[in-house]
C-alpha positions in Angstrom: -0.1 -0.2 0.1 1.7 3.3 -0.9 1.3 5.8 1.6 0.2 9.2 1.1 2.6 12.0 1.1 2.2 14.6 3.7 0.1 17.7 2.6 2.6 19.7 2.0 4.9 17.9 0.1 1.7 16.8 -1.7 1.0 20.4 -2.6 4.5 21.1 -3.6 4.5 18.3 -5.9 1.5 19.7 -7.5 2.4 22.9 -7.6 5.7 21.8 -9.8 3.4 19.4 -12.0 1.5 22.0 -12.9 4.0 24.5 -13.5 5.9 22.0 -15.6 2.6 21.2 -17.6 2.0 24.8 -18.3 5.3 25.3 -19.8 6.6 22.2 -21.3 4.4 22.0 -24.2 4.9 25.8 -25.3 7.2 28.4 -24.5 5.2 31.2 -23.6 3.1 33.2 -25.9 3.9 37.0 -25.8 2.3 40.1 -26.4 4.9 43.1 -26.8 3.6 46.5 -25.7 5.4 49.4 -27.2 6.2 51.3 -30.4 5.7 49.8 -33.7 8.9 48.0 -34.9 9.3 50.2 -37.9 8.9 53.5 -35.6 12.1 55.6 -35.9 12.4 55.8 -31.9 14.5 54.0 -29.4 11.4 51.8 -28.4 10.8 51.0 -32.1 14.6 50.2 -32.8 14.5 47.9 -29.8 11.4 46.2 -30.5 12.8 45.8 -34.2 15.6 44.0 -32.8 14.1 41.7 -30.0 10.7 40.6 -31.4 12.2 38.8 -34.1 14.4 37.0 -32.1 12.1 36.1 -29.6 9.8 34.6 -32.7 12.8 32.9 -34.0 13.4 31.3 -30.3 10.1 29.7 -30.7 7.8 32.2 -29.1 4.6 33.2 -30.6 4.7 37.1 -30.6 2.2 40.1 -31.2 2.9 43.7 -30.7 0.6 46.0 -29.7 1.6 49.1 -31.1 1.1 52.3 -28.6 2.7 54.4 -31.5 3.4 54.0 -35.1 0.2 52.1 -36.2 -3.4 53.4 -36.3 -6.6 52.0 -37.7 -6.2 48.4 -38.1 -3.7 45.7 -37.3 -1.3 44.4 -40.0 1.4 41.6 -40.5 5.0 42.7 -40.1 6.7 39.2 -41.1 4.9 36.5 -39.0 4.2 38.9 -36.3 0.8 40.4 -36.0 1.1 44.2 -35.2 -2.1 45.5 -33.2 -3.0 49.2 -33.4 -2.8 51.8 -30.7 -6.2 53.1 -29.3 -7.7 56.5 -28.3 -6.6 56.9 -24.8 -3.2 58.5 -24.2 -0.8 55.6 -24.4 -3.0 53.3 -25.7 -4.3 52.1 -22.6 -7.8 51.6 -24.0 -6.5 48.8 -25.8 -3.7 47.3 -24.0 -5.7 44.3 -22.0 -7.9 43.8 -25.2 -4.8 43.4 -27.2 -3.4 40.7 -24.4 -6.7 38.6 -24.6 -7.1 38.7 -28.1 -3.4 37.3 -28.5 -4.1 35.0 -25.6 -7.4 33.6 -26.9 -5.8 32.6 -30.4 -2.9 30.6 -29.1 -2.4 27.5 -26.7 -0.4 27.9 -23.5 0.1 30.7 -21.2 0.7 34.2 -22.6 3.2 36.8 -21.0 2.9 40.8 -21.4 6.1 42.4 -22.1 6.2 46.1 -22.2 9.1 48.4 -23.5 7.7 51.9 -22.1 7.6 54.0 -19.1 5.6 51.9 -16.4 3.6 54.4 -14.7 1.7 55.1 -17.7 0.0 51.5 -17.6 -3.1 52.5 -15.8 -5.9 49.9 -17.5 -7.7 48.6 -14.5 -7.6 45.1 -16.2 -3.8 44.5 -16.1 -3.9 42.7 -12.6 -5.9 39.9 -14.5 -2.8 39.3 -16.5 -0.7 36.4 -15.0 2.5 38.1 -15.3 3.6 41.3 -16.8 7.3 41.9 -17.5 8.2 45.3 -18.2 11.5 46.3 -19.9 11.8 49.3 -17.4 13.5 52.7 -17.8 14.7 54.0 -14.7 16.3 57.5 -15.3 16.2 59.3 -11.8 18.0 58.4 -8.7 16.3 57.3 -6.7 14.0 55.2 -8.6 10.7 57.4 -8.8 8.2 56.4 -6.2 5.7 55.5 -8.6 7.8 53.4 -11.2 9.1 51.3 -8.4 5.4 51.0 -6.4 4.3 49.8 -9.7 7.3 47.2 -10.0 6.2 45.6 -6.6 3.2 44.4 -7.9 2.5 40.8 -7.5 2.3 39.7 -11.1 5.1 41.8 -12.1 8.9 40.9 -12.6 10.5 43.9 -14.0 13.6 43.6 -16.3 15.9 46.7 -15.8 17.6 48.1 -19.1 20.4 49.2 -17.3 22.7 48.1 -14.6 21.7 51.5 -12.7 18.2 50.9 -13.4 18.5 47.5 -11.6 20.3 48.8 -8.8 17.9 51.4 -8.0 14.8 48.7 -8.2 16.8 46.8 -5.8 17.0 49.6 -3.3 13.2 49.9 -3.7 12.8 46.2 -2.6 12.1 45.5 -6.3 13.4 42.1 -7.6 14.4 43.0 -11.1 16.4 41.1 -14.2 18.6 42.8 -16.4 18.7 43.0 -19.8 20.9 46.2 -22.0 19.2 47.7 -25.0 21.4 47.0 -28.1 22.8 48.0 -31.3 23.4 46.8 -34.9 27.1 46.7 -34.8 27.1 45.9 -38.4 25.2 49.2 -39.8 27.1 51.3 -37.1 30.8 50.8 -37.9 33.8 52.8 -38.5 34.2 52.1 -42.1 31.5 54.6 -42.6 33.5 57.1 -41.5 34.7 58.8 -45.1 31.2 58.6 -46.2 30.2 60.5 -43.2 32.6 63.0 -43.3 31.3 64.0 -46.9 27.7 63.8 -45.7 28.7 66.8 -42.9 30.5 68.8 -45.3 33.4 68.6 -42.7 36.6 68.7 -44.6 39.3 69.2 -41.8 36.9 70.7 -39.2 36.2 69.1 -35.8 32.8 67.6 -35.8 30.9 67.6 -32.3 27.6 65.8 -33.0 24.2 65.6 -31.0 21.4 63.7 -31.4 18.3 63.4 -29.3 14.6 63.9 -29.4 13.7 67.8 -28.9 10.8 67.2 -26.3 9.7 68.6 -22.9 11.2 72.1 -21.7 10.5 72.1 -17.9 12.8 70.2 -17.8 14.6 69.8 -20.8 15.7 66.3 -20.3 18.1 66.4 -23.1 19.9 69.5 -21.7 19.9 71.0 -24.8 20.5 74.4 -23.7 23.9 73.1 -21.2 25.4 71.6 -24.4 24.7 74.3 -27.1 25.9 77.0 -24.6 29.2 74.8 -24.0 29.6 74.4 -27.4 29.5 78.0 -28.1 32.2 78.8 -25.5 34.4 75.9 -26.7 33.8 77.1 -30.5 34.8 80.9 -29.7 38.5 79.2 -28.8 38.2 76.7 -31.9 37.1 78.3 -35.2 37.2 74.9 -37.0 34.6 73.4 -34.7 31.0 72.4 -36.2 28.4 71.5 -34.4 25.7 69.1 -36.0 22.3 68.9 -34.6 20.6 66.0 -35.6 17.1 66.6 -34.3 14.0 68.6 -35.1 14.4 72.3 -34.8 11.2 72.8 -33.1 10.6 69.5 -31.9 7.1 68.1 -30.0 6.5 70.4 -27.2 10.4 71.0 -26.9 12.8 73.8 -27.3 12.8 76.2 -30.2 16.6 75.7 -31.3 16.6 78.4 -33.5 16.1 80.7 -30.9 18.0 79.2 -28.5 20.9 79.8 -30.9 20.2 83.2 -31.8 20.1 83.7 -27.5 23.8 82.3 -27.4 24.8 84.2 -30.3 26.4 81.2 -31.7 28.4 81.7 -35.0 25.9 80.5 -37.6 28.8 79.1 -39.5 29.8 76.9 -36.5 26.5 75.0 -36.5 24.6 72.9 -39.0 21.2 71.1 -38.5 19.9 67.9 -40.5 17.7 68.6 -43.2 14.2 69.0 -41.4 12.0 67.4 -44.1 14.3 64.4 -44.5 14.5 63.9 -40.6 10.8 64.0 -39.9 10.3 61.9 -42.9 12.3 59.5 -41.6 16.3 58.9 -42.3 17.5 55.3 -42.7 20.1 53.9 -40.2 22.7 53.6 -42.5 22.8 57.4 -43.1 23.0 57.9 -39.1 25.7 55.5 -38.9 27.5 57.3 -41.3 27.0 60.6 -39.7 28.1 59.3 -36.3 31.3 57.7 -37.9 32.0 61.0 -39.3 32.2 63.0 -36.4 34.8 63.4 -34.0 33.0 63.6 -30.8 29.4 62.9 -29.9 27.8 64.9 -27.4 25.3 63.4 -25.3 25.0 65.2 -21.9 21.4 64.5 -20.6 19.7 65.1 -17.2 18.9 61.3 -16.7 19.1 58.5 -19.4 16.9 55.3 -19.0 19.9 53.5 -21.3 21.0 55.9 -24.3 21.1 54.0 -27.5 22.9 56.7 -29.3 25.7 56.6 -27.0 26.3 53.2 -27.9 25.7 53.2 -31.6 28.3 56.2 -31.9 30.9 54.3 -30.1 30.0 51.2 -32.5 30.9 53.5 -35.4 34.3 54.4 -33.8 33.6 58.0 -32.3 34.0 58.3 -28.5 31.5 60.1 -26.6 30.6 62.7 -24.0 27.8 62.1 -21.2 26.7 63.1 -17.8 28.2 61.2 -15.1 24.6 60.1 -13.9 21.9 57.2 -13.9 22.8 54.9 -17.1 25.1 57.1 -18.6 28.5 56.4 -17.0 28.1 52.4 -17.9 28.1 52.9 -21.5 31.2 55.0 -22.1 34.2 52.7 -23.5 36.1 55.6 -24.6 34.9 59.3 -23.6 34.2 61.7 -21.0 31.9 62.0 -17.9 31.1 65.7 -16.9 30.1 66.5 -13.5 26.8 68.5 -12.5 24.4 68.9 -9.6 21.3 67.2 -8.3 18.3 68.8 -9.7 15.1 67.6 -7.9 12.3 66.5 -10.7 8.6 67.4 -9.0 7.1 65.4 -11.6 8.8 62.3 -10.9 10.0 62.9 -7.3 13.3 62.1 -8.0 16.8 63.6 -8.8 18.1 64.3 -12.3 21.1 66.2 -12.5 21.8 69.2 -14.0 25.3 69.1 -16.0 27.8 72.0 -15.6 28.5 73.6 -18.8 32.4 74.1 -17.6 32.6 70.4 -17.4 31.2 70.0 -20.9 33.5 72.6 -22.0 36.5 70.8 -20.4 35.4 67.5 -22.1 35.0 69.0 -25.5 38.8 70.1 -25.0 39.9 66.9 -24.3 38.5 65.5 -26.8 40.0 68.3 -29.6 43.4 67.4 -27.9 42.8 63.7 -28.6 41.2 63.7 -31.8 41.6 60.5 -33.9 40.1 59.6 -37.2 38.6 56.1 -35.5 38.6 55.0 -31.6 39.2 51.2 -31.6 38.8 51.2 -27.8 34.9 52.6 -28.3 34.6 50.0 -31.1 35.2 46.9 -29.1 33.4 48.2 -26.2 30.2 48.6 -28.3 30.5 45.2 -29.7 29.4 44.2 -26.3 26.0 45.6 -26.8 25.7 43.9 -30.4 21.8 42.7 -31.0 22.8 38.9 -31.1 25.3 39.0 -28.3 23.0 40.7 -26.2 20.1 38.2 -27.1 22.3 35.2 -26.5 24.0 36.4 -23.3 20.9 38.1 -21.5 17.7 37.6 -23.4 17.8 34.0 -23.3 18.2 33.6 -19.9 16.0 36.0 -19.1 13.2 34.3 -20.8 13.8 31.1 -19.0 13.4 32.9 -15.9 10.1 34.6 -16.8 8.9 31.4 -18.0 9.5 29.9 -14.9 7.7 32.7 -12.9 5.0 32.4 -15.4 4.7 28.7 -14.6 5.1 29.4 -10.8 2.0 32.0 -10.7 -0.1 29.9 -12.8 0.6 26.8 -10.5 -0.2 28.7 -7.5 -3.6 29.9 -9.0 -4.4 26.3 -10.0 -4.3 26.5 -13.4 -3.3 23.6 -15.5 -2.1 25.3 -18.9 -5.0 27.7 -18.5 -8.6 27.3 -18.4 -9.3 28.4 -22.0 -7.9 28.2 -25.5 -5.3 30.8 -24.3 -4.1 29.4 -21.3 -4.9 31.6 -19.0 -8.0 32.9 -17.1 -9.6 36.1 -18.8 
């Protein structure tokens, strides 16, 4: 006669069996909530890189686009892309999209997001078995609203920087870590000659800045401090040229023409990207050439969740200048980190850092004195952030952990592979 297991052991065994049953047949399906994969944004770039690799790894993936697609769904290769809704940040559609994708496929469905978590306020999100936000943290400490969201019972966050992971851990949040990645085949030093020609650089010392011109109070990309520092530097170096790869007016941003006029900078030392082509959307190959053609990449911001262009520039062999704050210093393989003062962001109840103009000037001087055609050091550093390297070294083990956590949650809820076609209760 077989003895019955003690209740505690029996429950543990049953939970493990349920977890295995929930995950062994299929890798979890994924609804990826972010910008559309073709959107010319940082979020769009990462969606474009990660989603196809998740699909090739055996996950059935759909994208819920909060930007870049409206009106109707469409296929992107073998990946469905669902359109944005009418509410801000498409919160009227996120749960419905998860339900639709969950009901279409056997097995459980994981909801992954790549966006600020504090905008995700759909009241039905607690019904999703597991949410895995790839979350930006660009303040110190982690903003209270971000930390509180990540502490939800059905949330297992993935930090996009080592800094972000540390800030979340300080806030008693267990967070995984996967950095953003870049295409090191496109962003490459061999494009320097082409880039110099596109810039019309001749023998000039080119300082490049590319950033979204959004927001005024505060202006997170610190356009006033960066441009003011360049103006002071340029008065000492007539051969200096500032190339601004951004919108002159921006989306609720600063009027950069007015800023330049107020600084009284020599107009012969500033060049903007062609505004029509910029707004139309320029290919990465062109951006890569421009970055390779620059002598230094200037990206001193008040705070960054990651900072993709900083790595792209280094992949193209160009050293960088960043603020010594948030994720920025961990992304410097070759370059300079500037000092600043803490700046309290009343919108997030946490600190940015306002860079010292003099510190940026000093970094520009160092870059000028140490100029070189291509930085091998920068290139080698950036190779660690290649799309394929990051997926193999970071995403694959992270997906195993997320799959196990999803199985544990389903087992704890007594769901054996789900209660419906989609494998979860809806």
